[in-house]
N, C-alpha and C positions, 0 to 999 in steps of 0.2 A: 618621719618622712624627710628625705634628702631635699635640699634646694631644686634640684633639677627634676624631683617628682613635682615639687609645686609650679615649677615652669610648664611642665607637661600638662598638668591639670589646668592651669591657666589657658594655654593654647587649646586644649580640648573644649574648654568653655566658649571660647571665641568661634571655634570651627562649627559648633554645634548650633550656635545662635545666627550664624551667617548665611544669608539667603541669596546673594549675588546681586541684590538689586542696587546696591551702592558701592563705590570702590571700596576695596578691602582696607586700603590705607586709612579711609575714614573710620572705618568700624574699630579698627585698632586704635585710633586717637581717642575715640569715644571711651572705648574700654579702659585705656590706661587713665583718662581723666577722672574717672571715678575710683582710682586705686592710687591716690597720691603716695602711698608707702613705697611703691615700686620705684627703683632707681633706674638710671639709664641702661646698666647693663642688664637689669631684670627685663626691661622693656624690649631691648634689642634681642635678648635670648627668645623671649614668647614670640617676638615678631619672626625671627628665623625659623622657629619650628612651624609656624602657622603657613608661611610663604613656602617652605619646603612641602608642606602637606599639599598645598595647591597645586605645586609644580608636577604632581603625578597625574594631574587631570582625571580621566575616567581610565585609567591604566589598570586599575585593580578593581575588582568586585568581590564582595563577600568579605571582606576585611573589616574588623572594627576600627574606630578611629584610631586607638593606640597602635595597633598593628600597622597601620597606614603610615602613622608618624615614624615608626621604627623603620620601615622601608624607604621612606624619604630621607631619613638620617643617614642610611647606609648609602643611597645611591647619589644624594645631591653633595657636591663637593663643598662642605662645610668647613669653617675654621677649625682646627683640631681642638683647640680649647673648648669648643662647644660640642663637636661631634664625639669625643671620647665619652664624657660624663652622661650624655644623653642616651648613647648605645648601652652605656654601664647600667643606666636605670631601667632600660627598655628590653634590650638584647645582648646581654653581656658576651653570648657565644659569638656574636658578629664582629666583635672589635676585631679579631685576627683578619677579618675579610675587607677592612677598610682599604688596604693598599693595593687591592686587586684592580685589574681594569674593568670597566664598565661592563664589558661583554661577560666576563667571567662572574661577575656579582649578579647579572641577570640570568645566567644560566642556573645559578642557584636559587632564584626566585621564579620559578614557573607560572605563579599567577600574576606576574606583571606582564601586560600585553600593550607594547609600544604602539601598535596601530590605534589604539583607543586614547593614547595620552592627547594627541593634537586633534580637534574636531575637524571632521571632513577632510582628512588628509588627502583623499582622492581627488579633491578639487582644486588643490595648491598647483603653482605654475610649474611646468615641466623643466624649468631651468633649476628648480630647487631638488636637491639630494633629499627625499624624505626621511631617510634613515638618521642621517646627520642633523636635520632640522629637527626632527622630533625630539632627539635626546639633548640638543642644546638647550632645551628648556628646563633642565635640571640645574643648570648654572646661572646664577644672577648676572645679568649684563653689567659691563663696565658703565663708567660715567664718561662720557665725551665732552670735550670743550671745544669750540673753534675760535682760534686767535684772531683777532680783528687786525686790520692793517696797521702797521707801524707799532705793534705791542710786543712782538717775538721776543725781543731781548729782555724786556721788563718783566714777561711773564715767566720766561726761563730762570731769571734771577729771583723771582718770588717763590717759585716752586723749589728751587734749591735751598732757599734759606729756610723755608718751611720743612725742608727734609721730607718732602713728600714723593711717594713713589710715582713716576709718571712716565709715560713714552710718547715720543713723537711718531705720529703716522701720517708722514708727508709734511708739507709746507705749514699747514694751517692747524692740523687735527692733533690734539692730544688726548690719550686715554689715561683715566685715574681709576684707583680702587672705587667700588660703590660706596664706601662710607666717608670718602673725601669731603671735609667740610668746605665746598668751593666758596661758598658766599663770605667765609672768614678769611679766605686767602688771597682771592681776587675781586676785581670789580666787575659784577655780572653786568653783561650787555655794553658796558663802555670797553672794557678791555678783552672780554671773552663773552662768548654765547654759549650757553649749554645746550647742546647741539648733537644728536647721536651721529655716530661715523657716517651711516648711510645717508641721513638726511644731508650731511655736509657734502656728499658726493653729487648733490644735485648742482653744485658749483661748476662742474665739468660741463653740463648742459648749458648753462647761462653763458659760460667762457666762450663758447661758439659764438656768441652774439655780439661780443665786444667789437670787432671789426664793424659790424652793421651799426650799433649805437654810436660808435664814435664818429661816424659819417653824419649824424643827425643832431640837430641843435636841442631839440626837445624831444627826448625818447620817452613816450608814455608807455608806463608799466601799469597794469591792474592786477594786483592779489587779490582774487575774486573771493576766496574762502580764507582769509588772513588768519582767523584764529589768534593764537598769541603772537604772530608776527615774525617768527622765525625767518621765514622764506623771504620776508620784506627786507629784513636787516641783511640777508645773504645777498639778495639782488643788488642792494646799494654797495656793499663791500666788492662785489665782483664787476658790477657794471659802472660803478662810480655815480656821477651825477644824473639822476633820472626824476622824471615828473611821475611821481607815485601816487596811486589810488589805492586804497585799501577798503575791503568790505566784508562784511560778515552779517549773518542772520541775527546774531545775538547782542543785544545792546550792551549788556555787562561785558562782554567778550571785547566790545569795540572801545569801551571806556578803559579797560586795562591795556588794551593794545596802544592806544593813543599814548598813555603814560610811559609804557615801555619804550616805544619809538622815541619820544621825547628824552629820555634817559639815556638811550643808545646814540642821541645826537641825529635822528632820522626825522624830517620834517615832511610829512605826507602832504601832496598836493590837495587831495580829497579824502575824506572819511565818510564811508556810506554804510547805512544800514540796508541791506538787501537780501531779499529771499530768491535764490536763483532757481528754487524749484517751480517758479512761475516767471512768465516773461518780464523783463525789465528794460527800461526805456532811456537810453541817454540821449542828449541831442543828437540830432542826425549827422552833425559834423564831427561827433566825438569818436574817435576810432584809437585803438591802442595798437602799439607797435608789439607788444609783449603781453599776453595774459598768463599769469600763473595760476593753475587751478589745482591746489593741494586739496583735494576732494575729500569730504567726509567719508569714513570707510569704517569696516569693521574693526581695524587696527590690529588685524591678526598677525602682523608682521612685528608687533611690540609685545606680545604676551609673554615674553620673557620678564618683562618688568610688571605686568599684571596678571600672574599667573591664576588667579582666580577665575580669569576668562575660559581657561581650559576645561573648567568643570561646568560654567553656567552659560556659556556661549549657546545661542539657538540657531542652528543651520538656517532658518529662515531669514536671519539677518542678512545674509550674503545676497539674496534676491532684492531685500529691501534697499540695501545700499546701491547695489547696481543700477537700479531703477533711478534712485534718486542722483546718482553721478551722471547718468545719461540725461536727466532733466538739467542738471547744472551746466553741462557740455552743451547742450541744445540752445540754452538761453545765455551763455557767455560767448561762444565762438562768433556770432553775428556781430559783436562788436569789435572784431579783430581787423585791423587794417590791411589792406592789400599788401603782400610782402611781409605782413607781420607773422609772429611766432605765438604758438600755443603751448604751454608746457604742463602736461598732465601728470600728477603725482598722486600716489597713495601709499599708506603704510600697510598696506594689504598684501597677503601671499596669495589670495584666491583669483583665478584665471578669469571669473565673472566681473571681478573690479578691475582687472589689469588688462591683460591682452584682449578679451573680448571687448572691452570699451575702446581699445585702440582701433580695433576693426570698427566699431560703431561711429567713431569720428569719420573714419574714411568712407563710411556708406552714407552717412548723412549730410558730409560736406564734401564732396567731389573734388572741390579746388584744393583741399588740405592734403599736403605731401608729408608722409612720415620721415622726418629727418633721422632719428634714432630712437630706439627704446631698449629698456634694460631692467631686468631684474637686479636690484643692488642688493648682493648677498651679504649679509651681516653676521649671520650666525656662526661663520667661522672666526669672527672676531669679538665674540660676546657682544654683539651689537643688534640693532633692529634690522629686519629685512624689509625693502621698500621696491617700488616700481616707478619708473619715470619714463615718459615718452614726449619727445619734442616734435611738433608739426610746424609747417610752414604754409602760410596761406598763398 
């Protein structure tokens, strides 16, 4: 049995044991932890097979796990050094098809139904091209970093010295291959923030507020669903000195957030444990000039990075998250100052979490005016797809 047959058998073991209840990355980590004899190349190859398998979602029915792996190896743009031996082990006749355009490959595989690859594709935003979006999931997204102020020349020099492939996309955004060991090359959070291209585009919404912020001595910002703090650091880098309050529902997340902000040189004014599915009461005099609501969501715009969700997502989650988001909206906007701004963000592609919640804000809070809203298309850049809407009170 060839080494690649061993890789395939290991991948099949993982796939058959996986039930979608935990992130696939965690399952693979535990799998490899029990197999110390597997080297880094072995682990990388098995992971590639498993993730490629998951990228097909439910686009194939009636195929064996091995047949599905073969189809994934043909359709997903893998490294040639991996793709050729895998197909040689599974479907040697398909090697001659590798260089064909995706459309031609699909015409030779009538059992693949793209409409079933992405769950509830009929419910995504009208701004999204469903065909391009669906097939973008066959390709692993790039890694993006945001270069922090005054670090541009240093980062360029360090990447050049490391002979790393990279590309500037605008003033602060750099794309890198998915396997780039960023933590070994750069100082995370001090020099650069690992932040997807689309997430970085939120800076354009914040930039509109710079003239307003500059007229105020103490510009109060509340990142009400702060999570890991990426938007908080972005707000500081774009707006400059602000009075920052961060909150989240999860105590462990807040603890990690404080450490990250400290490492990034950001000192929050307040750190609060808040459940915004229920009313929360600040002192009556406490109002915020900007509320950033990066709401919990299905994460459907990021499934290129977690393709197991293409298979295991339950459509009922859309309604669950939409209702949760509306609760958070209802319980956060009352703390907005007159003339203040509310920035609503999700990494979802479903209308119920995005455009319909924009309408919800306007229905529930008639004083709120929509300044701009946008589906941030990432799938054309091997990045996430997101949604953002900026309101003024």
